[in-house]
C-alpha positions, 0 to 999 in steps of 0.5 A: 469495943470494935468487932468484925464480921465476915460473911459470904463464904460458900462453895464454889466451882473452879473459875466461878466468883464470890463476893464477901463482906466485913461489917465493923461496929462498935467504937470505930475510929472516924479513919481506919483500914480494913485488912483481907487474910486468909489461911487454909489448913497447914499453911501460914496466914497470907495476907490478900489486900487492904483498903482505906476506907475514907477514901478508898486506896487500896493495896494488893498481894501479888497473888490475888492482882487481876482477880480480886478486888476489894472496895468499901462503903464507908457509911455502912462500915462495910468492906468487900471483897470480890473474888473471881477465878477462883481456884481450889488453891484459894479455898481457906478461912477468908477473915477482915482485920481493922487498923485504928491508925489508917494507915496501910500497908500494915504488919498483921500485928497493927491490925489490932481487931479480927473477924472470926472468918468466914470459909470459901471452898472451891471444889468441882 
């Protein structure tokens, strides 16, 4: 089945930058979409961005526009989330998910495959 693995999380100082990745493997369709989400303790899961990997069409939540950039390398089945101007409020577990319909934007229920997450901590 389809598997997603996030990596690249870690600790960064406020104002810093970090890029995390999502590698998709298994029975991947020719075309699909990747969504990025985050969840902090005591808060609901928040959708951040999504990308249609075949052509790079993207969508962003207002909360991250201008600071986060999503990209993909279709040949490597990999998506990236480049984060800059990080703030303490960005501290969360970050997750990627796949929508096999190849349609964006999607509801969270339509992302049927999820990774286990990677932790991003922003602190002095």
